[in-house]
DRENSE-511996 format. One record per residue (C-alpha): residue in one letter; residue number from 1; x, y, z. Coordinates in nm, 4 decimals. Last residue first. Layout:
residues N
<node rest="a" nr="NUM" c1="X" c2="Y" c3="Z"/>
...
//
This chain:
residues 110
<node rest="x" nr="110" c1="4.5118" c2="-1.1148" c3="0.0079"/>
<node rest="x" nr="109" c1="4.3765" c2="-1.4704" c3="0.0217"/>
<node rest="x" nr="108" c1="4.6288" c2="-1.6740" c3="0.2012"/>
<node rest="x" nr="107" c1="4.3734" c2="-1.6347" c3="0.5002"/>
<node rest="x" nr="106" c1="4.5910" c2="-1.7024" c3="0.8612"/>
<node rest="x" nr="105" c1="4.5300" c2="-1.9719" c3="1.1154"/>
<node rest="x" nr="104" c1="4.5790" c2="-2.0561" c3="1.4349"/>
<node rest="x" nr="103" c1="4.4411" c2="-2.4014" c3="1.5774"/>
<node rest="x" nr="102" c1="4.3509" c2="-2.4954" c3="1.2240"/>
<node rest="x" nr="101" c1="4.1916" c2="-2.8793" c3="1.2717"/>
<node rest="x" nr="100" c1="4.4070" c2="-3.1028" c3="1.1279"/>
<node rest="x" nr="99" c1="4.3047" c2="-3.2926" c3="0.7795"/>
<node rest="x" nr="98" c1="4.5211" c2="-3.0006" c3="0.6318"/>
<node rest="x" nr="97" c1="4.8616" c2="-3.0596" c3="0.7966"/>
<node rest="x" nr="96" c1="4.8073" c2="-3.4357" c3="0.6851"/>
<node rest="x" nr="95" c1="4.7270" c2="-3.3648" c3="0.2995"/>
<node rest="x" nr="94" c1="5.0028" c2="-3.0815" c3="0.3059"/>
<node rest="x" nr="93" c1="5.2726" c2="-3.3243" c3="0.4462"/>
<node rest="x" nr="92" c1="5.1552" c2="-3.6126" c3="0.2425"/>
<node rest="x" nr="91" c1="5.2180" c2="-3.4384" c3="-0.0533"/>
<node rest="x" nr="90" c1="5.5776" c2="-3.4014" c3="-0.0352"/>
<node rest="x" nr="89" c1="5.8088" c2="-3.1358" c3="0.1159"/>
<node rest="x" nr="88" c1="6.2169" c2="-3.2365" c3="0.2048"/>
<node rest="x" nr="87" c1="6.3288" c2="-3.0628" c3="-0.1416"/>
<node rest="x" nr="86" c1="6.6471" c2="-2.9884" c3="-0.3033"/>
<node rest="x" nr="85" c1="6.6855" c2="-2.7474" c3="-0.5963"/>
<node rest="x" nr="84" c1="6.7720" c2="-2.4810" c3="-0.3947"/>
<node rest="x" nr="83" c1="6.5218" c2="-2.1910" c3="-0.4762"/>
<node rest="x" nr="82" c1="6.2620" c2="-2.4128" c3="-0.5797"/>
<node rest="x" nr="81" c1="6.3089" c2="-2.6059" c3="-0.2720"/>
<node rest="x" nr="80" c1="6.2902" c2="-2.2689" c3="-0.0532"/>
<node rest="x" nr="79" c1="5.9369" c2="-2.2192" c3="-0.2228"/>
<node rest="x" nr="78" c1="5.8338" c2="-2.5555" c3="-0.0891"/>
<node rest="x" nr="77" c1="5.9854" c2="-2.4728" c3="0.2578"/>
<node rest="x" nr="76" c1="5.7739" c2="-2.1694" c3="0.2729"/>
<node rest="x" nr="75" c1="5.4396" c2="-2.3471" c3="0.1863"/>
<node rest="x" nr="74" c1="5.5487" c2="-2.6105" c3="0.4540"/>
<node rest="x" nr="73" c1="5.6015" c2="-2.3593" c3="0.7124"/>
<node rest="x" nr="72" c1="5.1914" c2="-2.1862" c3="0.6340"/>
<node rest="x" nr="71" c1="5.0744" c2="-2.5814" c3="0.6409"/>
<node rest="x" nr="70" c1="5.2385" c2="-2.6096" c3="1.0171"/>
<node rest="x" nr="69" c1="5.1196" c2="-2.2276" c3="1.1200"/>
<node rest="x" nr="68" c1="4.7591" c2="-2.3679" c3="1.0037"/>
<node rest="x" nr="67" c1="4.5492" c2="-2.2306" c3="0.6592"/>
<node rest="x" nr="66" c1="4.2165" c2="-2.0883" c3="0.5693"/>
<node rest="x" nr="65" c1="4.1719" c2="-2.1386" c3="0.2523"/>
<node rest="x" nr="64" c1="3.9724" c2="-1.8122" c3="0.0490"/>
<node rest="x" nr="63" c1="3.9854" c2="-1.8619" c3="-0.3533"/>
<node rest="x" nr="62" c1="4.2647" c2="-1.7690" c3="-0.6114"/>
<node rest="x" nr="61" c1="4.4967" c2="-1.9749" c3="-0.7203"/>
<node rest="x" nr="60" c1="4.5046" c2="-1.8306" c3="-1.1093"/>
<node rest="x" nr="59" c1="4.3903" c2="-1.4751" c3="-1.1374"/>
<node rest="x" nr="58" c1="4.5556" c2="-1.4158" c3="-0.7912"/>
<node rest="x" nr="57" c1="4.7345" c2="-1.1524" c3="-0.9028"/>
<node rest="x" nr="56" c1="5.1089" c2="-1.2803" c3="-0.8573"/>
<node rest="x" nr="55" c1="4.9691" c2="-1.6632" c3="-0.9736"/>
<node rest="x" nr="54" c1="4.8767" c2="-1.4575" c3="-1.2597"/>
<node rest="x" nr="53" c1="5.2061" c2="-1.3472" c3="-1.3302"/>
<node rest="x" nr="52" c1="5.3521" c2="-1.6104" c3="-1.2686"/>
<node rest="x" nr="51" c1="5.1576" c2="-1.8036" c3="-1.5300"/>
<node rest="x" nr="50" c1="5.2598" c2="-1.5215" c3="-1.7776"/>
<node rest="x" nr="49" c1="5.5914" c2="-1.5814" c3="-1.7192"/>
<node rest="x" nr="48" c1="5.5602" c2="-1.9507" c3="-1.8623"/>
<node rest="x" nr="47" c1="5.5593" c2="-2.2998" c3="-1.5922"/>
<node rest="x" nr="46" c1="5.8725" c2="-2.5005" c3="-1.5415"/>
<node rest="x" nr="45" c1="5.8513" c2="-2.4025" c3="-1.2093"/>
<node rest="x" nr="44" c1="6.2105" c2="-2.2995" c3="-1.2255"/>
<node rest="x" nr="43" c1="6.2114" c2="-2.0860" c3="-1.5424"/>
<node rest="x" nr="42" c1="5.8094" c2="-1.9211" c3="-1.4276"/>
<node rest="x" nr="41" c1="6.0168" c2="-1.8064" c3="-1.1063"/>
<node rest="x" nr="40" c1="6.3231" c2="-1.7004" c3="-1.3113"/>
<node rest="x" nr="39" c1="6.1370" c2="-1.5026" c3="-1.5804"/>
<node rest="x" nr="38" c1="5.9386" c2="-1.3606" c3="-1.2430"/>
<node rest="x" nr="37" c1="6.2141" c2="-1.2216" c3="-1.1473"/>
<node rest="x" nr="36" c1="6.3109" c2="-1.4030" c3="-0.7902"/>
<node rest="x" nr="35" c1="6.3738" c2="-1.2147" c3="-0.4954"/>
<node rest="x" nr="34" c1="6.3767" c2="-1.4962" c3="-0.2533"/>
<node rest="x" nr="33" c1="6.1451" c2="-1.3034" c3="0.0032"/>
<node rest="x" nr="32" c1="5.9173" c2="-1.1305" c3="-0.2463"/>
<node rest="x" nr="31" c1="5.9346" c2="-1.2989" c3="-0.6010"/>
<node rest="x" nr="30" c1="5.9917" c2="-1.6877" c3="-0.4477"/>
<node rest="x" nr="29" c1="5.6904" c2="-1.6170" c3="-0.1613"/>
<node rest="x" nr="28" c1="5.4563" c2="-1.4618" c3="-0.4145"/>
<node rest="x" nr="27" c1="5.5075" c2="-1.7785" c3="-0.5970"/>
<node rest="x" nr="26" c1="5.4623" c2="-2.0180" c3="-0.3022"/>
<node rest="x" nr="25" c1="5.1603" c2="-1.8216" c3="-0.1871"/>
<node rest="x" nr="24" c1="5.0225" c2="-1.8678" c3="-0.5540"/>
<node rest="x" nr="23" c1="5.1000" c2="-2.2088" c3="-0.5018"/>
<node rest="x" nr="22" c1="4.9410" c2="-2.2396" c3="-0.1729"/>
<node rest="x" nr="21" c1="4.6099" c2="-2.1890" c3="-0.3510"/>
<node rest="x" nr="20" c1="4.6341" c2="-2.3886" c3="-0.6285"/>
<node rest="x" nr="19" c1="4.7018" c2="-2.6957" c3="-0.3882"/>
<node rest="x" nr="18" c1="4.4465" c2="-2.6618" c3="-0.1776"/>
<node rest="x" nr="17" c1="4.0845" c2="-2.7410" c3="-0.3802"/>
<node rest="x" nr="16" c1="4.2078" c2="-2.9420" c3="-0.6555"/>
<node rest="x" nr="15" c1="4.5657" c2="-3.1334" c3="-0.5601"/>
<node rest="x" nr="14" c1="4.3508" c2="-3.1714" c3="-0.1827"/>
<node rest="x" nr="13" c1="4.0355" c2="-3.3149" c3="-0.4089"/>
<node rest="x" nr="12" c1="4.2166" c2="-3.5703" c3="-0.5680"/>
<node rest="x" nr="11" c1="4.4079" c2="-3.6844" c3="-0.3144"/>
<node rest="x" nr="10" c1="4.0972" c2="-3.7573" c3="-0.0936"/>
<node rest="x" nr="9" c1="3.9950" c2="-3.9155" c3="-0.4227"/>
<node rest="x" nr="8" c1="4.2392" c2="-4.1158" c3="-0.4565"/>
<node rest="x" nr="7" c1="4.2077" c2="-4.2472" c3="-0.1281"/>
<node rest="x" nr="6" c1="4.4556" c2="-4.2260" c3="0.1799"/>
<node rest="x" nr="5" c1="4.4740" c2="-4.4305" c3="0.4520"/>
<node rest="x" nr="4" c1="4.5256" c2="-4.2090" c3="0.7818"/>
<node rest="x" nr="3" c1="4.8588" c2="-4.1751" c3="0.9824"/>
<node rest="x" nr="2" c1="4.8233" c2="-3.9555" c3="1.2926"/>
<node rest="x" nr="1" c1="5.1206" c2="-3.7241" c3="1.3105"/>
//
C-alpha cells in the first residue's frame, strides 16, 4: 500500500464514519460465525449486552458504508482477534483500505 501522511482530522473522520458500521458487522460475525452469546461478546468487547443487541439490530453502527473485499477481510481478522485475544489489525490498516477506491464492494447495511 502507498503510504500517506496521517492527519488527526482524517483519522477522526475515519473513526466517526467508518468504524461504527464496521464494529456492527464485526459484532454480527462474533455472534453468527464464532457463535458467541451476546453476553460473552459484550464482556470481550467491554460494552454492555444492550450495546451488543443494538449493534446487531443496527441501532448502533447504522449507515450505508461500501467496503472493499480487503476491508471485509479486516473485519474478519478483527472478529477473530476478539475471539482469540491476538490482534494483527490496526487503525492504519483500516484507513489505508478505506482510502482506496473499492473494486469489489459489498454494503455493510443488511
